[in-house]
C-alpha positions in Angstrom: 31.5 -10.7 -48.1 31.8 -10.0 -44.4 28.7 -10.9 -43.1 27.7 -10.8 -39.3 24.6 -11.2 -37.0 23.2 -8.9 -34.2 20.8 -9.8 -31.7 18.8 -6.7 -30.2 16.0 -6.7 -27.4 12.9 -4.9 -29.2 10.6 -5.6 -26.0 11.4 -7.0 -22.6 9.1 -8.0 -19.5 10.2 -8.7 -16.2 7.6 -9.7 -13.6 7.4 -10.7 -9.9 5.0 -13.0 -8.4 3.4 -13.0 -4.9 1.9 -16.6 -4.3 -0.8 -17.1 -1.8 -2.2 -20.4 -0.4 -6.0 -19.1 -1.5 -7.7 -17.0 -4.1 -9.8 -14.8 -1.9 -6.8 -12.5 -0.3 -5.6 -11.8 -3.8 -9.0 -10.6 -5.0 -9.7 -8.1 -2.0 -5.8 -6.9 -2.4 -6.0 -6.3 -5.8 -9.4 -4.5 -6.0 -8.1 -2.4 -3.2 -4.8 -1.8 -5.0 -6.7 -0.5 -8.1 -9.0 1.8 -6.1 -5.9 3.3 -4.6 -3.9 3.2 -7.7 -6.1 5.0 -9.8 -6.1 7.7 -7.4 -2.8 8.2 -6.0 -0.6 7.0 -8.7 0.1 10.5 -10.1 2.6 11.4 -12.4 5.3 12.2 -9.9 4.8 8.9 -8.5 5.1 6.9 -11.5 8.4 8.5 -12.4 9.8 7.5 -8.9 8.8 3.7 -10.0 11.0 4.2 -13.0 13.7 6.1 -11.3 13.3 9.1 -14.2 12.6 12.7 -13.9 9.7 14.3 -15.7 10.9 17.1 -18.0 9.2 19.5 -20.0 10.1 17.6 -23.4 8.8 14.2 -22.4 8.4 11.7 -25.0 5.7 9.4 -24.3 2.6 8.9 -21.8 2.5 9.3 -18.0 -0.6 7.9 -16.9 -2.7 5.0 -15.2 -5.2 2.8 -16.6 -7.4 -0.1 -15.6 -8.1 -2.4 -18.7 -10.4 -5.3 -18.7 -9.2 -7.7 -20.9 -12.2 -10.3 -20.4 -15.0 -10.8 -18.4 -13.9 -10.5 -14.5 -10.1 -10.1 -15.5 -8.7 -6.7 -15.0 -5.3 -5.2 -15.3 -3.8 -1.9 -13.5 -1.2 -0.2 -15.7 0.9 2.9 -15.2 2.5 4.2 -18.2 5.9 6.3 -18.0 7.3 7.1 -21.7 7.5 3.8 -23.6 7.1 1.5 -20.6 4.8 0.6 -18.2 4.2 -1.6 -15.1 1.1 -3.5 -14.7 -0.6 -5.8 -12.0 -3.2 -8.6 -12.6 -4.2 -11.9 -11.0 -2.6 -15.3 -12.3 -3.3 -18.8 -12.0 -5.7 -17.9 -9.0 -2.9 -17.7 -6.6 -0.7 -15.4 -8.1 -0.4 -11.6 -7.8 1.6 -10.7 -10.4 3.5 -7.2 -11.0 5.0 -7.0 -14.2 7.1 -3.9 -16.1 7.4 -3.8 -19.8 9.7 -1.8 -21.7 9.4 -1.2 -25.6 12.5 1.0 -25.8 15.2 0.5 -23.1 16.9 4.0 -24.3 14.1 5.3 -21.6 16.2 3.6 -19.1 19.6 4.6 -20.4 20.3 1.2 -21.4 21.6 -0.5 -24.6 19.4 -3.0 -26.4 22.1 -5.7 -27.0 21.6 -9.2 -25.3 25.0 -8.7 -23.5 23.3 -6.5 -21.4 20.6 -8.4 -20.0 22.0 -8.5 -16.5 21.9 -4.7 -16.5 18.3 -4.8 -17.9 17.2 -7.3 -15.2 18.8 -5.2 -12.4 16.8 -2.1 -13.5 13.5 -3.6 -14.1 14.0 -5.5 -10.7 14.3 -2.2 -9.0 11.2 -0.7 -10.6 9.1 -3.7 -9.3 10.6 -3.3 -6.0 9.7 0.5 -6.1 6.1 -0.3 -7.2 5.5 -3.3 -4.5 7.0 -1.0 -1.7 4.5 1.8 -2.9 1.6 -0.7 -2.6 2.6 -2.2 0.7 2.8 1.4 2.0 -0.9 2.4 0.9 -2.3 -1.1 1.7 -0.9 -1.1 5.2 -4.5 0.1 6.6 -7.5 -1.1 8.1 -9.7 -2.5 5.1 -13.0 -3.8 4.7 -13.4 -7.6 6.0 -17.0 -9.2 5.5 -16.7 -10.9 9.0 -20.4 -10.8 9.8 -21.5 -11.9 6.4 -19.5 -14.8 6.9 -20.6 -15.8 10.0 -24.2 -15.3 8.8 -23.7 -18.1 6.2 -24.5 -21.6 7.0 -21.7 -24.0 7.5 -21.7 -28.0 6.7 -20.8 -30.1 9.6 -20.4 -33.6 8.2 -23.9 -34.0 6.4 -25.5 -31.7 8.6 -26.1 -28.0 7.9 -25.5 -25.3 10.5 -27.4 -22.3 10.4 -25.2 -19.0 10.5 -24.7 -16.5 13.4 -26.7 -13.4 13.0 -25.4 -9.9 14.2 -29.0 -9.4 15.4 -29.4 -12.6 17.3 -29.8 -11.4 21.0 -29.6 -14.9 22.5 -26.2 -15.5 21.1 -24.9 -12.0 21.9 -25.9 -12.9 25.7 -24.1 -16.3 25.4 -20.9 -14.8 24.0 -21.0 -11.9 26.8 -21.4 -14.5 29.3 -18.4 -16.6 28.0 -16.3 -13.6 27.9 -17.1 -12.0 31.2 -17.1 -15.4 33.1 -13.2 -15.6 32.2 -11.4 -18.3 30.3 -10.8 -21.5 32.7 -8.0 -23.8 31.9 -10.8 -26.7 32.5 -13.6 -25.0 30.4 -17.3 -24.7 31.4 -20.0 -27.3 31.7 -23.1 -26.8 29.8 -25.1 -26.5 33.0 -22.7 -23.8 34.4 -23.0 -21.9 31.3 -27.1 -21.9 31.4 -27.1 -21.1 35.3 -24.8 -17.9 34.5 -27.2 -16.9 31.5 -30.2 -17.4 33.3 -29.2 -15.5 36.6 -27.1 -12.8 34.7 -30.0 -11.8 32.4 -33.0 -12.8 34.6 -34.4 -15.2 32.0 -36.9 -17.8 33.1 -37.8 -19.6 29.7 -34.3 -20.2 28.5 -34.0 -23.9 28.2 -30.8 -26.5 28.1 -32.1 -27.5 24.6 -31.7 -23.9 23.3 -28.4 -23.5 24.8 -27.0 -26.4 23.3 -28.1 -25.5 19.8 -26.2 -22.2 20.2 -23.2 -24.0 21.5 -23.4 -26.5 18.5 -23.3 -23.3 16.1 -20.4 -21.7 17.7 -18.5 -25.0 17.6 -19.6 -25.3 13.9 -18.0 -21.9 13.0 -14.9 -22.3 15.0 -15.6 -20.2 17.9 -15.9 -22.7 20.6 -13.9 -26.0 21.5 -14.2 -28.9 23.7 -11.5 -29.8 26.0 -10.3 -33.4 25.0 -13.3 -35.5 24.6 -15.2 -34.0 27.7 -18.3 -31.9 27.5 -16.2 -28.8 28.9 -16.4 -25.6 26.4 -14.4 -22.6 26.2 -13.9 -20.1 23.6 -11.1 -20.3 20.8 -8.8 -17.5 19.8 -10.8 -16.8 16.9 -14.0 -17.1 18.9 -12.7 -14.7 21.7 -12.3 -12.1 19.1 -15.4 -12.7 17.4 -17.4 -12.5 20.7 -15.5 -9.2 21.3 -16.6 -7.8 18.2 -20.5 -9.0 18.8 -20.7 -7.8 22.2 -18.9 -4.4 21.6 -20.6 -3.5 18.3 -24.1 -4.0 20.4 -23.2 -2.4 23.4 -20.3 0.0 22.7 -20.9 1.3 19.2 -24.2 0.5 17.7 -26.3 0.5 20.8 -25.3 4.2 22.0 -25.2 5.8 18.5 -28.8 4.3 17.7 -30.3 5.7 20.8 -28.9 9.2 20.2 -30.0 9.0 16.5 -33.7 7.6 17.3 -34.5 8.0 20.6 -33.1 10.8 22.6 -29.8 12.7 22.3 -27.8 14.0 25.2 -28.1 17.7 26.1 -24.9 19.4 24.6 -25.1 22.1 27.0 -24.2 19.9 29.7 -20.5 19.4 30.8 -18.9 15.9 29.8 -16.4 14.2 32.2 -16.1 10.9 30.2 -13.9 10.5 27.1 -16.1 7.9 26.0 -18.9 10.2 25.9 -17.0 12.7 24.2 -16.3 10.2 21.4 -19.8 9.4 21.3 -21.0 13.0 20.6 -18.3 13.5 18.0 -19.6 10.7 16.2 -23.2 11.9 16.4 -22.0 15.3 15.0 -20.2 13.5 12.1 -23.3 11.2 11.3 -25.6 14.3 11.4 -23.2 16.0 8.7 -23.5 13.0 6.6 -27.5 13.1 6.9 -27.3 16.8 6.0 -25.3 16.1 3.0 -27.6 13.5 1.7 -30.4 15.4 2.2 -28.8 18.3 0.1 
């Protein structure tokens, strides 16, 4: 009897892991990729991932699904013929993209074990194209809960420091003074900051105790730092960006738009000589259209 043994690949999977130091970027990225994937992953895009053409006689399926294996664990899948590419979270810090094939003939490959290098190359290219598509679609501005994070209290040793609220006028005044007074190499003393706030905003009842309390909150949130061990303060790089966000939101974005919505809208018949005012009026018109659509 002439007996022989032949091993063949029935199902094969190939994955690519993106490893992060922390968990929260993975959740945000995966959530956004699922939203965009269900909307943008059309049949043409899926066929590009797998390097195939969509013909009239297509055996199999071409669609995108979002599955929930267990509570809080979702998997994004894009099917093409007898193969699919999926993405999910793994081990808290892994964002895994994985391609699975149940019939290598879809890729014009043979299923013997001798062809594993060729199979690995083809499936690696599929994950490359899938990752490139996601990198292109995610290369946009996305939501970041900055104000929500700053509003949450933080622990400094055994003390609980309150958060910084966006509607805290006193804190906005302090940030504005620290921004407009410049960034000295030696920093600013508490008495100098207090004098600037009192004279700039004409405040009579603003005390040094209140200022020290606000400076402590800024320091606990990593927005303010001391020079060496001296009581000289200046904004950190993060603090500079946060201060700009707070001040611009109040004085350049929210304030003018709220004034035109709830107080008085500028006369549209008069000419406008400012690009900023033109942008405000366009924003007013867009907000009014949203209000009309919601009312309808």
